[in-house]
PAZAPA-4460 file (N, C-alpha, C; in steps of 0.05 Angstrom, whole numbers, plus 32768, in hexadecimal, padded with zeros to 4 digits):
% residues 172
    n_x    n_y    n_z   ca_x   ca_y   ca_z    c_x    c_y    c_z   seq   type   mol
   800F   7FF1   8001   7FFC   8003   7FFB   800D   8016   8008     1      M     A
   802C   8015   800C   803B   802E   800F   803B   803A   7FEE     2      S     A
   8045   8029   7FE2   804E   8031   7FCB   8041   8036   7FBB     3      N     A
   8023   8037   7FBE   800B   8042   7FAD   8011   8059   7FBD     4      L     A
   800C   8062   7FD8   800A   807F   7FE1   8027   808B   7FD3     5      K     A
   8039   8085   7FCE   804F   8093   7FBE   804C   809D   7FA2     6      Q     A
   8044   8083   7F9B   8038   808D   7F7E   8030   809A   7F78     7      Y     A
   8011   80A3   7F89   7FFC   80B7   7F8D   8008   80CE   7F90     8      E     A
   801A   80D1   7FA9   802B   80ED   7FAE   8032   80F4   7F9C     9      D     A
   8049   80E5   7F89   805E   80EC   7F6B   8049   80FF   7F5C    10      A     A
   802A   80EF   7F59   801F   80F0   7F44   8013   8110   7F51    11      I     A
   8007   8114   7F64   7FFE   8134   7F6B   801A   8149   7F6B    12      V     A
   802F   813A   7F71   8044   814E   7F6E   8050   8159   7F50    13      N     A
   8047   814C   7F3E   8051   814C   7F1F   8038   815D   7F1E    14      Y     A
   8024   8156   7F23   8008   8165   7F19   8003   8182   7F21    15      H     A
   800D   8182   7F3E   8017   819D   7F4B   8023   81B2   7F3E    16      S     A
   803A   81AE   7F2E   804F   81BA   7F24   804D   81BA   7F03    17      V     A
   8036   81AE   7EF5   8030   81B7   7ED8   8021   81D0   7ED6    18      L     A
   801B   81E2   7EC3   800C   8200   7EC0   7FF9   81FB   7EB3    19      R     A
   7FF1   81E2   7EB8   7FD5   81DE   7E9C   7FC2   81F0   7EA5    20      I     A
   7FB5   81FD   7E88   7F98   8209   7E90   7F8B   81FE   7E7E    21      K     A
   7F6F   81F1   7E89   7F64   81EA   7E7B   7F4B   81EF   7E7B    22      S     A
   7F35   81F3   7E5F   7F21   81FF   7E5E   7F0A   81E5   7E60    23      L     A
   7EEF   81F3   7E6D   7EDF   81E2   7E65   7EDC   81DB   7E4A    24      P     A
   7ECD   81CC   7E3D   7EC2   81C1   7E2F   7EB2   81CC   7E1D    25      I     A
   7E9D   81D8   7E26   7E8A   81F0   7E1E   7E95   8206   7E17    26      F     A
   7EAA   8210   7E23   7EC1   822A   7E16   7EC0   8222   7DFE    27      S     A
   7EC6   820C   7DF9   7ED1   8204   7DD3   7EC5   8204   7DBC    28      S     A
   7EA7   8205   7DCC   7E93   81FB   7DC2   7E82   8218   7DAC    29      N     A
   7E80   8230   7DC4   7E7D   8248   7DCA   7E96   8253   7D9C    30      F     A
   7EA9   824B   7DAC   7EC3   825A   7D99   7EBB   8246   7D81    31      H     A
   7EAF   822E   7D83   7EA7   8222   7D69   7E9B   822D   7D54    32      Y     A
   7E85   8231   7D67   7E64   8247   7D5E   7E6B   8260   7D50    33      E     A
   7E84   8268   7D5F   7E8C   8287   7D55   7E8F   827F   7D3C    34      F     A
   7EA7   8273   7D33   7EBA   8270   7D20   7EA3   8268   7D04    35      L     A
   7E89   824F   7D0D   7E7A   8240   7CFC   7E60   8264   7CFA    36      K     A
   7E5F   8270   7D06   7E4D   8287   7CF3   7E5D   829A   7CE6    37      E     A
   7E7B   829F   7CF0   7E89   82B2   7CDD   7E96   82A1   7CC4    38      V     A
   7E95   828C   7CC9   7E90   827B   7CA8   7E71   827A   7C96    39      K     A
   7E67   827E   7CA3   7E41   827A   7C97   7E45   8297   7C7F    40      E     A
   7E4C   82B2   7C99   7E49   82C6   7C94   7E52   82CA   7C86    41      S     A
   7E6B   82C4   7C7B   7E83   82C1   7C66   7E7D   82BA   7C4A    42      F     A
   7E75   829E   7C45   7E64   8294   7C31   7E4F   8295   7C25    43      L     A
   7E36   82A7   7C3D   7E29   82BC   7C30   7E32   82D2   7C23    44      D     A
   7E40   82E0   7C2D   7E4A   82F8   7C2B   7E4D   82F4   7C15    45      L     A
   7E62   82DC   7C05   7E6E   82E1   7BEF   7E57   82D4   7BD6    46      N     A
   7E4B   82C5   7BE3   7E27   82BA   7BD1   7E1F   82D2   7BC3    47      S     A
   7E16   82E2   7BDB   7E0F   82FE   7BCB   7E19   830A   7BBF    48      L     A
   7E36   831B   7BC6   7E47   831D   7BB7   7E3E   831A   7B96    49      K     A
   7E46   82FA   7B95   7E47   82E5   7B7A   7E2B   82F3   7B70    50      E     A
   7E11   82F2   7B7C   7DF4   82F8   7B73   7DF5   830C   7B65    51      I     A
   7DFE   8321   7B6F   7E03   833C   7B70   7E14   8343   7B45    52      A     A
   7E2B   8337   7B55   7E3E   8333   7B38   7E32   832B   7B1F    53      H     A
   7E26   8315   7B1B   7E21   8308   7B10   7DFF   8319   7AFF    54      Q     A
   7DF3   8328   7B12   7DDF   832D   7B0F   7DDD   834E   7B02    55      N     A
   7DFC   8356   7B06   7DFF   8378   7B09   7DEF   8388   7B0C    56      K     A
   7DEE   837E   7B32   7DDE   8392   7B3D   7DE3   83A9   7B3F    57      W     A
   7DDE   83BE   7B48   7DE4   83DA   7B4C   7DCE   83D3   7B6D    58      K     A
   7DEF   83E0   7B82   7DE5   83D2   7B92   7DE3   83EF   7BA6    59      L     A
   7DD1   83ED   7BBA   7DC4   8407   7BC7   7DD4   8409   7BDF    60      S     A
   7DDE   842B   7BE1   7DE7   842F   7C01   7DDD   8423   7C19    61      S     A
   7DC1   8429   7C14   7DB4   841C   7C2F   7DBA   8404   7C34    62      D     A
   7DCA   83F0   7C2D   7DC1   83DA   7C38   7DE1   83D6   7C3F    63      W     A
   7DED   83C6   7C54   7E07   83BE   7C65   7DFE   83A1   7C63    64      D     A
   7E06   839A   7C4B   7E0D   8378   7C52   7E16   836F   7C60    65      I     A
   7E33   8375   7C5F   7E4B   8363   7C6F   7E3E   8362   7C95    66      S     A
   7E35   8374   7C94   7E1E   8384   7CB8   7E0A   8365   7CB2    67      T     A
   7DFD   8370   7C9E   7DE2   8361   7CA1   7DE6   8342   7CA1    68      A     A
   7DF6   8336   7C91   7DF9   831E   7C8F   7E07   830C   7CA4    69      V     A
   7E0C   831E   7CBC   7E10   831C   7CD7   7DF7   8315   7CEB    70      K     A
   7DE3   8330   7CE6   7DD2   8331   7CF8   7DBD   8329   7CF0    71      E     A
   7DB3   832F   7CCE   7D97   8323   7CCA   7D9F   8312   7CB6    72      E     A
   7D82   8305   7CB1   7D79   82F8   7C9F   7D7C   82F9   7C86    73      V     A
   7D8D   82F1   7C6E   7D85   82FE   7C57   7D7B   82ED   7C38    74      I     A
   7D58   82F0   7C32   7D51   82EA   7C20   7D58   82F9   7C09    75      I     A
   7D62   82EA   7BEF   7D62   82F6   7BD3   7D44   82E9   7BBB    76      V     A
   7D3A   82F6   7BB4   7D1E   82E9   7B9D   7D31   82F8   7B81    77      T     A
   7D28   82EA   7B75   7D25   82F0   7B59   7D12   8305   7B53    78      D     A
   7D0E   8310   7B37   7CF2   8327   7B36   7CDC   8313   7B35    79      A     A
   7CDB   82FC   7B37   7CB8   82EF   7B34   7CB7   82E3   7B57    80      K     A
   7CC8   82E9   7B67   7CC6   82E8   7B86   7CD3   82CF   7B86    81      L     A
   7CDA   82BE   7B7E   7CE9   82A4   7B87   7CFF   82A7   7B95    82      T     A
   7D09   82A2   7BA8   7D1F   829B   7BBB   7D33   828B   7BAD    83      I     A
   7D4B   82A1   7BAB   7D64   828F   7B9A   7D73   8290   7BB6    84      I     A
   7D72   829F   7BC1   7D83   82A5   7BDD   7D7E   82A3   7BF3    85      F     A
   7D88   8292   7C01   7D84   829C   7C2A   7D95   8290   7C3D    86      A     A
   7DA0   82A5   7C4A   7DB4   82A3   7C56   7DB3   828D   7C6A    87      S     A
   7DC7   8285   7C7C   7DCA   826B   7C7A   7DC0   826E   7C9E    88      R     A
   7DC3   8283   7CA7   7DB5   8293   7CCE   7D9D   828A   7CC9    89      N     A
   7D87   8288   7CAF   7D73   8289   7CB2   7D62   8271   7CC9    90      M     A
   7D74   825A   7CC1   7D71   8241   7CCF   7D64   824D   7CEE    91      V     A
   7D7A   8266   7CFB   7D75   8261   7D17   7D5C   827C   7D18    92      K     A
   7D4E   8285   7D03   7D34   829F   7D04   7D20   8280   7CFF    93      M     A
   7D2B   8274   7CF8   7CFC   826B   7CEA   7D02   8246   7CED    94      N     A
   7D1C   823B   7CEB   7D20   821C   7CE1   7D22   8218   7CD2    95      G     A
   7D27   8224   7CB8   7D23   821D   7C97   7D4A   821B   7C9D    96      Y     A
   7D53   8212   7C8B   7D6F   8214   7C81   7D6E   8224   7C66    97      S     A
   7D87   8231   7C56   7D7B   8241   7C44   7D76   8233   7C2F    98      G     A
   7D79   8214   7C2C   7D75   820A   7C0E   7D5D   81F9   7C16    99      T     A
   7D56   81F8   7C2A   7D35   81F5   7C23   7D26   8208   7C20   100      E     A
   7D2A   8226   7C18   7D14   8234   7C0F   7D1F   8235   7BF6   101      V     A
   7D34   822D   7BEB   7D3D   823A   7BC8   7D27   822C   7BB5   102      L     A
   7D1F   823C   7BA5   7D07   8233   7B92   7CEB   8243   7B99   103      G     A
   7CE7   8242   7BB9   7CD5   8244   7BC1   7CC7   826C   7BC4   104      K     A
   7CB8   8273   7BC6   7CB3   8286   7BD2   7CA9   829B   7BEA   105      T     A
   7CAD   82AA   7BEF   7CAD   82AF   7C0F   7C91   82AE   7C1C   106      P     A
   7C7F   82AA   7C10   7C61   82A7   7C14   7C64   8282   7C2C   107      K     A
   7C79   8276   7C20   7C7A   825B   7C2D   7C76   8265   7C4E   108      M     A
   7C8B   827D   7C5D   7C84   827F   7C75   7C6C   828A   7C81   109      F     A
   7C56   829A   7C74   7C39   829D   7C82   7C26   828B   7C81   110      Q     A
   7C1E   8294   7C91   7C03   827E   7C8A   7BF2   8286   7C9D   111      G     A
   7BD8   827D   7CAA   7BC2   828A   7CB8   7BC0   82A9   7CC7   112      Q     A
   7BD3   82A3   7CD6   7BD3   82B9   7CEC   7BDB   82D2   7CDE   113      V     A
   7BEA   82D3   7CC0   7BFC   82E3   7CB0   7BEB   82F7   7CB0   114      T     A
   7BEE   8317   7CB0   7BDB   832F   7CAD   7BD8   832E   7C8F   115      D     A
   7BBF   8328   7C86   7BC0   832C   7C67   7BC1   8344   7C5D   116      R     A
   7BB7   8359   7C70   7BC3   837C   7C66   7BDF   8379   7C6A   117      I     A
   7BF0   836C   7C7B   7C0F   8380   7C78   7C16   8375   7C60   118      V     A
   7C10   8353   7C55   7C14   8340   7C3D   7C07   8353   7C2A   119      S     A
   7BF2   8361   7C27   7BEE   8370   7C0E   7BFD   8388   7C03   120      K     A
   7C0C   838E   7C24   7C13   83B2   7C24   7C31   83A3   7C18   121      E     A
   7C35   838F   7C1F   7C56   837B   7C12   7C59   8375   7BF3   122      I     A
   7C4E   8370   7BF3   7C43   8368   7BD0   7C3C   837B   7BBF   123      S     A
   7C2A   8396   7BC9   7C27   83AC   7BBB   7C45   83BD   7BBA   124      S     A
   7C56   83BB   7BCD   7C72   83C8   7BCE   7C81   83BE   7BBB   125      A     A
   7C7E   839F   7BB9   7C94   8396   7BA9   7C85   8392   7B8B   126      I     A
   7C6E   8391   7B80   7C63   8395   7B67   7C69   83BA   7B61   127      Q     A
   7C74   83C9   7B6D   7C7F   83ED   7B6F   7C91   83E1   7B6E   128      L     A
   7C96   83D0   7B6B   7CC1   83D4   7B75   7CCC   83EC   7B89   129      Q     A
   7CC0   83EA   7BA4   7CBF   83FD   7BB4   7CC3   83E8   7BCD   130      Q     A
   7CE1   8404   7BDD   7CE5   83ED   7BFD   7CD4   83F1   7C0B   131      A     A
   7CD2   83DE   7C1B   7CC2   83E0   7C31   7CC6   83CC   7C4D   132      F     A
   7CC8   83DD   7C66   7CC6   83C7   7C81   7CA5   83C4   7C89   133      E     A
   7CA7   83AB   7C94   7C95   83A7   7C9D   7C95   838A   7CAF   134      K     A
   7C8B   838F   7CC1   7C86   8373   7CCF   7C73   8365   7CCF   135      T     A
   7C74   8347   7CD3   7C62   8336   7CC1   7C6C   831A   7CD3   136      V     A
   7C4D   8313   7CDE   7C51   82F3   7CEA   7C4F   82DC   7CE2   137      L     A
   7C63   82D3   7CDD   7C74   82BB   7CC7   7C74   829F   7CDE   138      N     A
   7C72   828C   7CC5   7C75   8275   7CDE   7C93   8262   7CD8   139      Y     A
   7C99   8260   7CF3   7CB7   8248   7CEB   7CB0   822D   7CE3   140      K     A
   7CCC   8224   7CDB   7CBE   820F   7CD4   7CB4   81F3   7CE0   141      K     A
   7CB1   81FB   7CFA   7CA8   81E6   7D0C   7C84   81F4   7D13   142      N     A
   7C7F   8202   7D02   7C61   8212   7D0A   7C5C   8226   7D18   143      G     A
   7C6F   822B   7D2F   7C77   8240   7D48   7C6E   8260   7D2A   144      E     A
   7C68   8277   7D35   7C60   828C   7D37   7C72   829A   7D3E   145      I     A
   7C7F   82A7   7D27   7C91   82C0   7D32   7C93   82D6   7D1F   146      Y     A
   7C95   82F0   7D2F   7C8F   830F   7D24   7CAC   8315   7D1B   147      A     A
   7CAB   8313   7CF7   7CC2   8320   7CE8   7CC9   833D   7CDD   148      C     A
   7CD9   8342   7CE7   7CD7   8367   7CDF   7CEF   835D   7CBC   149      L     A
   7CE0   8363   7CA9   7CEB   8362   7C89   7CEB   8384   7C83   150      I     A
   7D0A   838D   7C7E   7D11   8395   7C63   7D13   838D   7C50   151      K     A
   7D08   8393   7C3B   7D02   838F   7C1C   7D0A   83AD   7C15   152      G     A
   7D26   83A4   7BFA   7D2E   83BA   7BE5   7D29   839F   7BCD   153      Y     A
   7D17   83B2   7BBD   7D26   83A6   7B9D   7D3B   83AB   7B95   154      P     A
   7D41   839E   7B86   7D63   83A7   7B79   7D62   83A0   7B5A   155      V     A
   7D73   83B6   7B50   7D77   83B7   7B2E   7D88   83B1   7B29   156      F     A
   7D8C   83AB   7B11   7DA5   83AE   7AFE   7DB6   83C5   7AFC   157      N     A
   7DD1   83C9   7AEF   7DDA   83D9   7AE7   7DD0   83EA   7AD2   158      L     A
   7DB6   83E2   7AC3   7DA8   83E8   7AB1   7D97   83F8   7AB7   159      K     A
   7D94   83F0   7AD1   7D7A   83FF   7AE4   7D62   83EE   7AE5   160      G     A
   7D5C   83D3   7AD6   7D4D   83C8   7ACD   7D48   83B7   7AEC   161      Q     A
   7D29   83B4   7AF4   7D25   839D   7B0E   7D2E   8384   7B16   162      F     A
   7D40   8377   7B25   7D4B   835F   7B23   7D3F   8352   7B32   163      S     A
   7D45   8353   7B4B   7D45   8346   7B6B   7D38   8354   7B7A   164      H     A
   7D26   8343   7B93   7D23   8356   7BAA   7D40   8341   7BBD   165      Y     A
   7D3C   8359   7BD7   7D55   8358   7BEA   7D3C   835D   7C03   166      I     A
   7D3F   8349   7C19   7D36   834D   7C2B   7D49   834A   7C46   167      A     A
   7D4F   835E   7C56   7D4E   8351   7C6E   7D44   8351   7C84   168      F     A
   7D45   8334   7C8D   7D32   832E   7CA5   7D38   832C   7CC2   169      E     A
   7D2B   8327   7CDF   7D30   8320   7CF1   7D16   831E   7D01   170      K     A
   7D1D   8313   7D13   7D0A   8315   7D2C   7CFA   8328   7D32   171      A     A
   7CE1   8331   7D36   7CE6   834C   7D43   7CD7   8340   7D67   172      A     A
***
């Protein structure tokens, strides 16, 4: 038994002189999540720049896309209101991934409690190719209702022709 005691004392002595700093495992998870968000924002920003370049957008000075891509959900539709881009952070707001909504229209988020008057005001602004800012009750993928602040802008190409709509959205 005395040999085991000596061994334990030696181990305690050895570990007491080491300068080991440990971090709880969950702190590295925070770091990973942060890096994941930065990467996704970067990828979304590059995708938006590519869409703008391909379609020769005349970009508005009203948009700070590099900040918005981190803080808001960005949805781009073509002139027929078919979703061609949705930022990766949309899943946090409503449960849908960006790829799930491609090829659909933003009406997919609406339902029974969505205010028809607000919907018509948005439709009217879109038809007139005007910017709008409205709060609408939308539905998450799991069926929950959430209030969504939408700032929508028509996008014109360098020839001045209407090309797309871009919407910056966040839970209200």
